[in-house]
C-alpha positions in Angstrom: 0.0 0.0 0.0 1.2 3.5 -0.7 0.9 6.5 1.7 -1.7 8.0 -0.7 -3.7 4.8 -0.9 -3.7 4.4 2.9 -5.0 8.0 3.3 -7.7 7.6 0.7 -8.9 4.4 2.3 -9.0 6.0 5.7 -11.0 8.9 4.3 -13.5 6.5 2.6 -13.8 4.5 5.9 -14.4 7.7 7.9 -17.2 8.8 5.6 -18.6 5.3 5.2 -18.2 5.4 1.4 -17.5 2.2 -0.5 -14.8 1.9 -3.0 -17.3 1.2 -5.7 -19.4 4.2 -4.8 -16.4 6.6 -4.7 -15.2 5.3 -8.0 -18.6 5.8 -9.6 -18.9 9.3 -8.1 -15.4 10.2 -9.5 -16.1 8.6 -12.9 -13.2 6.2 -12.6 -13.2 2.4 -12.5 -13.4 0.7 -9.1 -10.5 -1.5 -10.3 -8.3 1.6 -10.8 -9.2 3.1 -7.5 -8.5 -0.2 -5.8 -5.2 -0.5 -7.5 -4.3 3.1 -6.4 -5.2 2.2 -2.8 -3.2 -1.0 -2.8 -0.1 0.5 -4.5 -0.5 -1.5 -7.7 -0.8 1.6 -9.8 1.6 4.5 -10.0 1.2 8.0 -8.7 -2.2 9.5 -9.2 -2.6 12.5 -11.5 -2.8 16.0 -10.0 -6.3 16.2 -11.4 -7.5 13.1 -9.6 -5.9 14.3 -6.3 -7.9 17.5 -6.7 -11.1 15.5 -7.5 -10.6 13.5 -4.3 -10.0 16.6 -2.3 -13.2 18.1 -3.6 -15.0 14.8 -3.0 -14.1 14.7 0.7 -14.2 18.5 1.1 -10.5 18.7 1.9 -8.9 22.1 1.8 -5.8 24.0 2.7 -3.2 22.1 4.7 -5.1 18.8 4.4 -5.2 19.2 0.6 -1.5 19.9 0.5 -0.8 16.9 2.7 -2.8 14.7 0.3 -0.9 16.1 -2.6 2.4 15.4 -0.8 1.4 11.9 -0.1 0.5 11.4 -3.8 4.0 12.6 -4.6 5.5 10.0 -2.3 3.4 7.2 -3.7 5.5 5.7 -6.4 5.2 1.9 -5.7 8.3 1.2 -7.7 11.2 3.6 -7.0 14.5 3.9 -8.9 17.4 5.3 -7.1 20.2 6.8 -9.2 23.5 6.7 -7.3 25.6 7.8 -10.2 28.1 10.3 -9.0 27.6 9.4 -5.3 29.9 7.5 -3.0 30.3 3.8 -2.9 28.7 3.8 0.5 25.6 5.6 -0.9 25.3 3.0 -3.6 25.7 0.2 -1.0 23.0 1.9 1.1 20.6 2.1 -1.8 21.2 -1.6 -2.7 20.8 -2.9 0.8 17.6 -0.9 1.3 16.2 -2.3 -1.9 17.1 -5.9 -0.8 16.0 -5.7 2.8 13.1 -3.2 2.9 10.6 -6.1 3.0 12.2 -7.4 6.1 11.9 -4.2 8.1 9.3 -3.8 10.8 7.4 -0.6 11.3 9.6 0.5 14.2 12.8 0.2 12.1 11.1 2.0 9.2 10.1 4.8 11.5 13.7 5.0 12.8 15.1 5.2 9.2 12.5 7.8 8.3 13.4 9.9 11.3 17.1 9.8 10.3 16.2 10.9 6.7 13.8 13.6 7.9 16.7 15.1 9.9 18.8 15.6 6.7 18.1 18.9 5.0 17.2 18.4 1.3 19.6 19.7 -1.4 16.7 20.1 -3.8 13.4 21.8 -3.0 10.3 19.6 -2.9 12.1 16.4 -1.9 11.8 16.6 1.9 9.4 14.5 3.8 7.7 16.6 6.4 5.0 15.9 8.9 4.2 12.3 7.8 1.4 11.0 9.8 2.0 7.5 11.1 -0.3 5.3 13.1 
């Protein structure tokens, strides 16, 4: 599941809306919406994110948070370590091999470490991720 999919599902559950009903209301297939929620489809389009915000009456900071989660919801990520150190390449490879073995506590610890590193490029920083 992706961060975006998890949030959309929680919004649906909170409003008591079925996946099929939401898909019908948004004029998308329920198979596509299900695939988005389960991380079997890539990042949603900005237009669909705006439709979902309108559907649930989400505005301001909450809408920005949903957009941010959509940006972080690539189920298949490529990490380009060209030009980085050998240790950076090792880290990327180890993470790709072992991410499925990490429990939530260790994932949270790694995320906390990464959140503490200031981004070199604007728009790449993870801020305020809501975890259960």
